[in-house]
C-alpha positions in Angstrom: -72.9 43.4 -0.8 -71.3 41.4 1.7 -67.9 41.4 2.8 -65.7 39.8 4.5 -63.7 40.6 7.6 -62.2 38.2 9.1 -58.6 37.7 9.5 -57.0 35.1 6.1 -56.3 31.4 8.0 -53.7 29.6 7.6 -52.9 27.9 4.2 -53.6 25.1 3.1 -51.8 21.8 3.5 -50.3 19.7 1.3 -53.1 17.8 -0.6 -54.6 14.2 -1.2 -57.4 13.7 -4.3 -60.0 13.0 -2.5 -62.7 9.6 -3.3 -64.9 9.1 -5.2 -63.3 11.6 -8.5 -62.1 9.9 -11.4 -59.7 11.7 -13.8 -60.6 11.2 -17.4 -58.9 12.4 -20.3 -62.1 13.2 -23.7 -61.6 15.2 -26.7 -64.5 17.6 -27.1 -64.9 18.8 -30.1 -61.4 18.0 -31.6 -59.3 18.5 -28.3 -57.9 16.7 -25.9 -59.0 17.9 -22.1 -57.7 15.8 -18.6 -60.7 16.0 -16.6 -61.5 15.4 -13.5 -64.5 14.8 -12.4 -66.1 13.6 -8.5 -70.1 12.1 -9.0 -71.4 13.6 -5.9 -75.4 13.4 -5.6 -77.1 13.0 -8.6 -80.1 15.3 -7.6 -77.1 18.5 -7.2 -76.0 20.9 -10.4 -72.7 20.1 -11.2 -69.6 22.9 -10.2 -67.6 23.8 -13.2 -64.4 25.0 -12.3 -62.5 27.8 -14.5 -58.8 27.7 -13.7 -56.5 30.5 -14.1 -53.7 31.1 -16.5 -50.8 28.7 -16.9 -51.8 26.0 -13.3 -53.7 22.7 -14.0 -57.2 21.8 -12.7 -55.2 19.9 -8.7 -54.8 24.2 -8.1 -58.6 23.8 -7.5 -58.1 20.7 -5.2 -58.1 22.5 -1.8 -61.1 23.9 -2.7 -62.7 21.2 -4.0 -62.2 19.4 -0.9 -64.1 22.0 1.0 -66.9 22.0 -0.7 -70.1 19.9 0.4 -69.1 16.5 -0.8 -72.9 15.4 -2.5 -71.7 18.3 -4.8 -71.2 17.0 -7.8 -67.4 18.8 -9.4 -65.9 19.2 -13.0 -62.4 20.0 -13.6 -60.5 20.3 -16.7 -57.0 21.4 -18.3 -57.2 23.5 -20.8 -55.2 22.1 -23.7 -51.5 23.0 -22.9 -51.6 23.1 -19.7 -51.6 20.9 -16.4 -52.4 17.5 -18.6 -53.7 18.1 -21.7 -51.9 17.6 -24.8 -51.1 21.5 -26.8 -53.3 22.1 -29.6 -51.4 22.8 -33.2 -52.8 26.3 -33.6 -53.5 28.9 -30.7 -57.5 29.5 -30.0 -59.9 32.5 -28.3 -61.6 33.4 -25.4 -64.5 33.9 -27.6 -64.3 30.0 -29.5 -64.2 28.0 -25.9 -68.4 28.5 -25.0 -68.5 25.0 -27.5 -65.6 23.6 -25.2 -67.5 23.9 -22.5 -70.3 23.1 -23.7 -69.6 19.7 -25.4 -67.7 18.7 -22.1 -70.5 18.9 -20.4 -73.3 17.4 -23.5 -70.5 14.3 -23.2 -70.8 13.9 -19.2 -74.7 13.9 -19.2 -75.1 17.3 -18.3 -78.2 19.5 -19.5 -76.9 22.4 -17.2 -74.1 23.6 -14.7 -73.0 26.2 -12.2 -70.0 27.5 -13.6 -67.2 29.0 -10.9 -63.8 30.8 -12.1 -61.1 32.4 -11.2 -58.3 35.0 -12.9 -58.3 34.1 -16.8 -60.8 31.2 -15.6 -63.7 34.3 -14.7 -63.5 35.2 -18.5 -64.4 31.9 -19.9 -66.8 31.4 -17.5 -68.4 34.9 -18.1 -67.9 34.3 -22.2 -69.8 30.9 -21.4 -72.4 32.2 -19.4 -72.7 35.2 -21.9 -73.1 32.8 -24.8 -75.1 29.8 -23.1 -77.2 31.1 -21.3 -79.4 28.5 -20.5 -75.7 26.1 -20.3 -75.4 27.6 -16.9 -77.4 28.2 -13.8 -75.3 30.4 -11.4 -72.6 32.6 -11.9 -69.0 32.5 -9.4 -66.6 35.0 -10.6 -63.7 34.8 -8.6 -60.6 37.2 -8.8 -61.4 38.2 -11.8 -62.3 41.3 -14.5 -64.0 42.6 -18.0 -60.9 42.0 -20.2 -59.5 44.6 -21.9 -61.5 47.2 -20.7 -60.7 46.4 -17.0 -58.8 48.6 -14.1 -54.8 47.5 -15.3 -52.6 46.2 -12.3 -49.1 47.8 -12.6 -46.8 47.8 -15.4 -44.1 45.9 -13.3 -46.7 42.9 -12.6 -48.0 42.9 -16.5 -44.9 42.4 -17.4 -44.5 40.0 -15.2 -46.7 38.2 -16.0 -46.1 38.0 -19.9 -43.8 34.6 -18.7 -43.9 31.0 -16.9 -41.2 31.5 -14.8 -43.6 32.0 -11.4 -44.3 28.5 -13.2 -41.2 27.4 -14.0 -39.1 28.3 -11.2 -39.7 27.8 -7.1 -37.3 29.9 -5.6 -38.5 32.5 -7.9 -42.3 32.1 -7.5 -41.4 32.6 -3.7 -39.6 35.8 -4.9 -42.3 37.7 -6.6 -45.2 35.7 -4.1 -46.0 38.8 -1.6 -45.9 41.6 -4.5 -47.7 39.7 -7.4 -50.7 38.0 -5.1 -51.1 39.6 -2.3 -52.7 38.9 0.9 -51.1 35.6 2.5 -48.7 35.3 -0.7 -47.0 38.5 1.3 -46.7 36.6 5.1 -45.9 33.1 3.6 -44.3 33.2 0.6 -44.3 29.5 0.3 -48.1 30.0 -0.4 -47.9 30.7 -3.4 -44.5 28.5 -4.8 -46.6 25.4 -3.0 -49.7 25.9 -4.8 -47.7 26.4 -8.3 -45.5 23.8 -7.7 -46.3 20.9 -5.1 -49.6 20.9 -5.8 -49.7 21.5 -10.0 -48.6 20.0 -13.0 -45.8 22.3 -15.7 -47.2 21.3 -19.4 -45.2 23.1 -22.2 -44.3 27.4 -22.1 -46.1 27.3 -25.9 -50.0 26.1 -23.8 -49.1 29.1 -21.5 -48.8 31.2 -24.4 -51.1 30.0 -26.8 -53.6 30.7 -23.0 -52.2 34.2 -22.9 -52.7 35.0 -25.8 -56.3 33.9 -25.8 -57.8 37.3 -24.4 -56.0 39.7 -26.7 -58.1 41.5 -27.3 -61.8 40.5 -25.3 -63.8 42.0 -23.2 -66.9 41.2 -22.2 -67.4 44.6 -20.0 -70.7 45.8 -22.6 -72.3 42.8 -22.8 -72.5 42.5 -18.5 -75.5 43.7 -18.1 -77.1 41.1 -20.4 -75.4 38.5 -18.4 -78.9 36.0 -17.8 -77.5 33.2 -14.3 -77.4 35.2 -10.6 -73.8 36.2 -10.1 -71.8 35.7 -7.0 -68.3 38.2 -7.3 -65.5 37.2 -5.2 -63.2 39.9 -4.6 -59.7 40.4 -2.6 -58.9 43.9 -0.8 -54.8 42.8 -1.7 -55.5 41.7 -4.9 -52.3 43.2 -6.8 -53.2 41.3 -10.5 -57.0 42.3 -10.2 -57.7 45.3 -8.7 -60.7 46.1 -6.5 -62.0 48.4 -8.4 -62.9 46.1 -11.2 -65.0 43.4 -9.4 -67.0 46.8 -8.7 -67.3 47.6 -11.6 -68.8 44.3 -12.7 -71.3 44.3 -9.6 -72.4 47.3 -10.8 -73.0 46.2 -14.7 -74.1 43.0 -13.5 -78.0 43.3 -12.7 -77.9 40.1 -10.4 -74.8 40.0 -9.0 -73.4 40.3 -5.4 -70.3 42.1 -4.4 -68.5 39.3 -1.5 -65.0 41.7 -0.8 -63.0 39.0 1.3 -59.1 39.5 2.9 -56.7 37.9 0.9 -55.6 38.3 -2.6 -55.4 36.3 -5.9 -54.7 32.7 -4.6 -57.0 33.0 -1.4 -60.0 30.6 -3.0 -56.8 27.6 -2.8 -54.8 29.4 0.4 -58.0 30.0 2.5 -60.2 27.1 1.1 -62.6 26.4 3.3 -63.4 30.7 4.7 -64.2 30.6 1.0 -66.0 27.3 0.2 -68.2 28.5 2.2 -69.2 31.8 1.1 -69.3 30.3 -2.6 -71.8 27.0 -1.0 -74.3 29.5 0.1 -75.0 31.5 -2.8 -75.1 28.0 -4.9 -77.1 26.2 -2.5 -80.0 29.2 -2.6 -83.4 28.2 -3.6 -81.4 24.5 -4.5 -83.9 22.8 -2.7 -87.1 24.1 -4.0 -85.4 23.8 -7.1 -84.6 20.0 -6.5 -88.5 19.6 -5.6 -90.0 21.1 -8.6 -87.7 18.3 -11.0 -89.0 15.9 -8.7 -92.1 16.8 -9.1 -92.5 16.4 -12.8 
């Protein structure tokens, strides 16, 4: 286990999309997805990012900007979120690995590193369990193993049941500290700006579809079967995902490293440079050797 003892850094400034990124609309397994692709170095495996509930791919922009520019990056909006149209019928986390596999197929990648934050961490776990050969390394940020978890307080869970914080900037600022913890306690504008100044709002139906997709889902009994090396990032002040969940996952995932950082639920975007360096170090482990082996094949 590693721990980040440094103080939280300043909030990331408003972002602008970096060069080399392409926004595309792809139809994958019958679902229309808005996708952003940064090509990077073709010898590097891509990093596939799975976002949290109700937020579009733009939330990852500060983190993407802080990564090594040689790293290819794939981001996407879930159906009904951001710029992806809402599906006709709801979906479930257990059915989504085929969607991610189809996305990688269309982009020409056999394997990827996968990072999931919050709700997206559940999706990343399910993908790694269902398609282990497609995942080189796994990063789980501010997430939990589904319904078999140590839950947030009832007050926090109640606020999560509706998308109001994504619709009302003033409300987002008022509840930011209580809901997200970390840097949002001292500066609630961090959460307000991340949720409203940098992201695209989808229809409310998309939020509810994403919410019900996790009903009855858990990875807990199968975590010992996770094959990829896994980095677990967890904040010491995250009201939505209590830290004990990360410790439980670390004990169950055999090839895992736990990194506890100072901060809350949104720190991956709010203090991107600090956590990007941790992710980079993990993803780069053995990368030079793997690249050399591929070149010799």
